[in-house]
C-alpha positions in Angstrom: 100.8 207.0 91.1 103.3 204.6 89.7 105.0 204.7 86.4 103.3 201.3 85.4 100.1 202.8 86.4 101.1 206.3 84.5 101.8 203.8 81.2 98.9 201.5 81.8 96.1 204.9 82.2 97.7 206.8 78.6 96.7 203.5 76.8 93.3 203.1 75.2 91.7 200.4 72.6 92.1 200.7 68.7 88.5 200.5 68.5 88.1 203.9 70.2 89.8 205.4 67.8 89.0 204.1 64.3 86.0 202.2 62.6 87.3 198.8 61.5 86.1 197.7 58.3 83.1 200.2 57.7 82.4 199.3 54.4 81.9 196.6 52.2 80.4 195.8 48.7 76.6 194.6 49.2 76.1 190.9 47.7 73.6 192.3 44.9 76.6 194.7 43.6 76.3 194.8 39.6 78.7 192.4 37.8 80.1 195.1 35.7 81.0 197.2 38.5 84.6 198.5 38.1 86.9 199.0 40.9 90.9 198.7 41.9 91.9 195.8 44.0 94.2 195.9 46.2 95.6 192.8 48.0 97.7 191.9 50.6 100.5 192.0 48.4 100.3 195.6 47.3 101.3 196.8 51.5 104.1 196.2 53.2 105.5 198.3 56.1 103.5 201.4 55.6 103.9 201.5 52.0 100.9 201.0 49.3 101.7 199.7 46.1 98.3 200.7 44.0 97.1 198.5 41.2 97.3 200.1 37.6 94.4 198.1 36.0 90.8 198.0 37.4 89.2 194.8 37.2 85.1 194.2 37.3 83.1 192.8 40.2 82.1 189.5 38.0 86.1 188.7 38.0 87.4 190.0 41.1 88.3 187.1 44.0 85.6 186.6 46.1 88.0 187.9 49.2 87.1 191.5 47.2 85.1 192.9 49.6 86.5 196.1 51.5 85.5 199.4 50.4 88.5 201.7 51.2 88.7 205.4 51.4 91.9 208.0 50.9 93.4 208.4 54.2 92.1 205.1 55.7 94.9 202.8 57.1 95.1 199.0 55.8 96.3 196.2 58.3 96.7 192.8 57.2 94.4 190.4 59.6 96.0 187.4 57.8 99.9 186.7 58.8 100.0 190.3 60.8 103.7 189.2 61.6 104.7 190.1 57.9 103.3 194.1 58.5 101.6 194.2 55.1 100.1 197.4 56.9 99.9 200.5 55.0 98.3 204.2 55.0 96.3 204.8 51.7 96.8 207.8 49.8 94.5 207.7 46.9 93.2 209.1 43.4 89.4 210.0 43.3 88.6 206.4 41.8 87.1 203.3 43.7 89.4 200.8 45.7 88.5 197.5 47.2 90.9 195.4 49.8 90.8 192.0 50.1 89.0 190.8 53.1 92.5 189.8 54.3 92.6 193.6 55.3 90.9 194.9 58.1 90.0 198.6 56.9 90.6 201.2 59.8 89.2 204.6 59.3 89.8 207.1 61.6 87.4 208.9 63.3 86.8 212.6 64.5 90.2 213.9 65.9 92.3 211.2 65.1 95.4 211.1 63.1 95.3 208.3 60.5 99.1 208.3 60.3 99.4 208.2 63.9 97.3 204.9 63.8 99.7 203.7 61.2 102.5 204.4 63.3 100.9 202.8 66.3 99.9 199.4 64.9 103.5 199.3 63.6 105.1 199.9 66.8 106.6 197.1 68.8 104.3 197.4 71.5 101.7 196.8 69.1 103.0 193.9 67.6 103.5 191.7 70.6 100.2 192.4 71.2 99.4 191.4 67.9 101.1 188.0 68.9 99.0 187.4 71.6 96.0 187.6 69.7 97.0 185.7 66.7 95.1 182.5 66.3 96.2 179.2 63.9 99.5 177.9 63.2 99.4 176.9 59.3 97.1 180.5 58.8 98.2 182.8 61.6 95.3 185.5 61.5 93.9 188.0 63.8 90.4 188.4 64.1 88.5 192.1 63.7 87.2 192.1 67.2 90.5 191.6 68.9 92.3 194.6 66.1 89.9 197.1 68.1 91.2 195.3 71.4 94.9 196.4 70.4 95.8 199.8 73.1 97.8 202.4 71.6 98.7 206.1 73.7 96.5 208.0 74.3 97.1 211.1 73.0 95.7 214.5 71.9 95.3 215.0 68.0 97.8 217.6 68.5 100.1 215.7 69.5 99.0 212.6 67.1 99.7 215.0 64.2 103.1 215.7 65.7 104.2 212.4 65.8 103.0 211.4 62.4 104.6 214.6 60.9 107.7 213.6 62.6 107.9 209.7 61.2 106.7 210.9 58.3 109.4 213.5 57.1 112.1 210.1 58.0 110.0 208.0 56.1 109.8 210.2 53.1 113.8 210.8 53.5 114.1 206.9 53.5 111.9 207.0 50.2 114.1 209.7 48.6 117.2 207.4 49.6 115.8 204.7 48.2 114.9 206.2 44.7 118.3 207.4 44.8 119.9 204.2 45.6 117.9 202.4 42.4 118.8 205.1 40.0 122.5 205.1 41.2 122.4 201.3 40.5 120.8 202.0 37.0 123.6 204.2 36.5 126.1 201.7 37.5 124.7 198.9 35.1 124.7 201.4 31.9 128.5 202.3 32.9 129.6 198.4 33.3 127.6 197.7 29.7 129.7 200.6 28.1 132.7 199.7 30.0 133.0 196.3 28.5 131.6 196.8 25.4 133.9 199.9 24.3 136.7 200.4 27.3 138.6 203.1 27.9 141.2 204.6 25.6 145.0 205.8 27.2 143.4 209.5 27.8 140.6 208.0 30.1 137.5 208.3 27.0 135.2 205.7 26.8 135.7 204.6 22.8 133.1 205.8 20.3 130.4 203.1 20.0 130.9 200.6 16.9 128.6 202.7 14.9 130.2 205.7 14.9 133.8 204.3 14.4 134.0 200.2 13.3 137.7 200.6 12.9 138.4 200.2 16.3 136.6 197.1 16.9 136.8 193.6 16.3 134.4 190.5 16.1 134.6 187.6 18.5 133.0 184.9 20.4 131.9 187.5 22.7 130.4 189.6 20.1 132.4 193.0 18.8 134.9 194.1 21.4 137.6 196.7 20.9 140.1 195.8 18.7 143.2 195.5 21.5 141.4 193.2 23.5 141.4 189.8 23.1 138.3 187.2 24.4 140.2 184.2 26.6 138.7 180.7 28.3 139.3 181.8 32.2 140.9 178.4 33.0 144.4 180.0 30.4 144.1 182.9 32.9 143.9 181.4 35.9 144.3 178.4 38.5 141.0 177.1 39.4 140.5 174.9 42.5 137.4 173.6 44.1 137.1 173.6 48.2 136.6 171.2 50.9 134.2 168.7 50.8 132.3 168.3 53.9 131.2 164.9 55.4 128.2 166.0 57.5 130.8 166.2 60.5 134.3 166.8 60.4 136.5 164.5 63.0 138.8 166.5 64.9 142.5 165.9 64.1 144.8 167.9 62.1 144.1 172.2 62.5 140.7 173.7 62.4 140.1 177.0 60.6 137.4 178.6 59.2 135.7 177.9 55.8 133.8 179.7 53.4 130.2 178.3 52.4 127.9 179.8 49.7 125.6 181.8 51.9 129.4 183.7 52.6 129.7 184.8 49.2 127.5 187.1 47.9 126.8 189.3 44.9 130.0 191.5 44.6 130.6 191.1 48.6 131.1 188.8 51.4 129.1 188.1 54.3 130.7 187.0 57.4 128.8 187.3 60.0 128.4 183.1 60.4 131.8 181.4 59.1 132.0 178.3 60.2 135.0 176.1 61.4 136.3 172.7 60.1 139.2 170.5 61.1 141.4 169.6 58.1 144.8 168.0 57.6 147.9 169.9 56.8 147.9 169.2 53.2 144.3 170.3 52.7 145.3 173.3 54.3 148.2 174.0 52.1 146.0 173.9 49.1 143.1 175.6 50.0 143.9 178.3 52.2 142.9 181.1 50.4 145.5 184.3 49.2 144.7 187.7 48.9 142.9 188.0 45.4 141.8 184.8 45.0 138.2 185.8 43.3 135.4 183.1 45.2 133.1 182.1 42.5 129.5 180.0 43.7 129.2 176.7 41.8 125.4 176.7 42.9 122.4 178.8 44.3 120.0 181.0 42.8 119.8 181.3 39.2 120.2 185.2 39.0 122.7 185.3 41.7 124.9 182.3 39.8 128.9 182.5 39.7 129.3 185.9 42.1 132.4 187.0 41.5 134.0 188.3 44.8 137.5 189.0 45.5 139.2 187.8 48.6 140.9 190.6 51.1 142.3 188.4 53.6 138.8 189.4 55.7 140.1 186.3 58.4 143.6 185.0 58.5 144.2 181.2 57.6 140.8 180.6 55.8 139.6 177.9 53.1 136.6 176.9 50.9 133.9 174.8 50.9 133.4 172.8 47.5 130.4 174.5 46.2 132.7 177.8 46.3 135.6 177.9 43.7 138.7 179.7 44.3 139.7 181.6 41.4 143.7 182.6 41.5 144.0 185.0 38.2 147.3 185.1 36.8 148.5 188.4 37.8 150.1 189.7 34.6 147.1 188.5 32.5 143.8 189.3 34.7 143.6 191.5 37.5 140.8 190.1 40.4 139.0 193.1 40.4 138.3 193.0 36.8 137.1 189.5 37.0 135.0 190.0 40.0 133.7 192.6 37.7 133.5 191.6 34.7 131.6 188.2 36.1 129.0 190.4 37.8 128.0 192.1 34.4 125.6 190.8 31.8 128.6 189.2 30.1 128.9 186.7 33.1 125.2 186.7 34.6 124.3 185.6 30.8 126.9 183.0 30.6 126.3 181.2 34.0 122.6 181.1 33.2 123.0 179.4 29.7 125.8 177.2 30.9 124.1 176.0 34.3 121.8 173.0 35.3 118.8 174.6 36.5 116.3 172.8 38.9 113.4 174.7 40.6 114.7 178.3 41.1 118.5 176.9 42.0 121.3 176.6 39.4 124.9 175.2 39.2 127.5 174.8 37.1 130.8 172.5 37.0 134.4 173.3 36.8 135.1 172.9 33.1 132.1 175.3 32.8 133.9 177.9 35.0 137.1 177.3 33.0 135.4 177.7 29.7 134.0 181.3 30.4 135.0 183.8 28.1 136.7 187.0 29.2 137.1 190.2 27.3 140.8 191.2 28.2 141.8 194.7 27.6 145.3 195.6 28.6 146.5 195.6 32.5 146.3 199.3 32.5 143.0 199.3 31.1 141.6 196.3 33.2 142.8 199.0 36.4 141.2 201.8 34.7 138.1 200.0 34.5 138.2 198.8 38.2 138.9 202.2 39.2 135.3 203.6 37.5 133.3 200.6 38.7 135.0 201.2 42.4 134.0 204.6 42.6 130.4 203.4 41.6 130.1 201.3 44.3 131.8 203.7 46.9 128.9 205.8 45.9 126.3 203.1 46.5 128.1 202.0 49.8 127.7 205.8 51.1 123.9 205.8 50.3 123.0 202.3 51.4 125.1 203.9 54.8 122.6 206.6 55.1 119.7 204.4 54.3 120.8 202.1 57.5 121.1 205.1 59.4 117.6 206.8 58.9 115.9 203.2 59.3 117.7 202.9 62.5 116.6 206.3 63.6 113.2 205.2 62.2 113.0 202.5 65.2 114.3 204.7 67.6 112.0 207.6 67.0 109.1 204.9 67.0 110.1 203.8 70.1 110.5 206.9 71.6 107.6 209.2 70.3 104.8 206.0 70.6 105.9 204.8 73.9 106.2 207.7 75.7 109.7 208.1 76.4 110.5 211.2 75.2 107.8 213.9 76.0 107.1 216.3 73.4 106.1 220.0 74.0 102.7 220.6 71.7 100.9 223.6 71.8 97.4 223.0 71.2 94.8 224.7 69.3 92.7 227.5 71.0 88.9 226.4 71.6 86.9 228.4 69.9 
């Protein structure tokens, strides 16, 4: 038998493994009936966020109709490309989902988590794309959900695949939780470092409440006595970048330039760097040097400013006019210290309050950037603060790398196990 025939014979319609939308609330449901409502936003890529509160039927959206039980699988039929699919681990309460979901209830002998992983697979995604109708509101019909083809496997094989993928998912969730916790720890560390600083013996100063004599009032609030509150413009050279004229005329020198999209919150995204032609005078003025700090003129209000240190990641590179280049006077202000300060609560608060804001966007000008107040310790203390935060970032980077490895592992396992590329030997339970 050919490989294609073997593959075809190993497929079966999803409707043979699950009941689709087995229960719905009747039209005569009592107005005071209470339940927890699951909408499309509650599900994403296998995970389900349960609602905290119950609602009464009289107050529920008209789409609240699908009765959901523990062990069901939810599959969004509206914009299914977003994969609002999830396995339901539910407490013993009443749950009702939106009619934007298809509720998949596993038949006897079918592992529901295997069903979830199957509908998340690339093969089923391609099938869904063929069934989707509508452009403005793309959706798949429940009848077409039943036609989706997945691998025909024994209960033992289904269970084994689900256990393997669930184990990887648990590792991903644990790593995500550890990243979130480490990020919270870093936020707390930044608060302590930028309000208390570090003494010469490497210890945080006692809080002001315990040792008020170690602090003084300033425009920034209470800061250590040894610190100064100085405007950024007095400690650095601030330059706006090249202005784009829609099309750059050829002539001079073609060089890469950084856009707002390249300057992220504490890091650079250099996957897509564009080039522009400039003359020698512009190149001399705008060429970035190691230690320059890049700060965005505009963007999402919660990311405005974005201090990121340039370490000559690209030889001979300039910047667009929407990206400010801040060149600190090294005897006064260290580059990485400035970058971290701009990312701290002091920086975020200043840029939000000083910016010109429109819907979801904000911008600052060079005058506002010049007036940005920095709490300036000695160079040695700045360096010590930097090293503490660099260490925290290293922990986060290591966790992010681990998370990416786990996600790649999950993708590879799903492909191998759900397509049959890798065959597994599973002991079938003895028949009675």
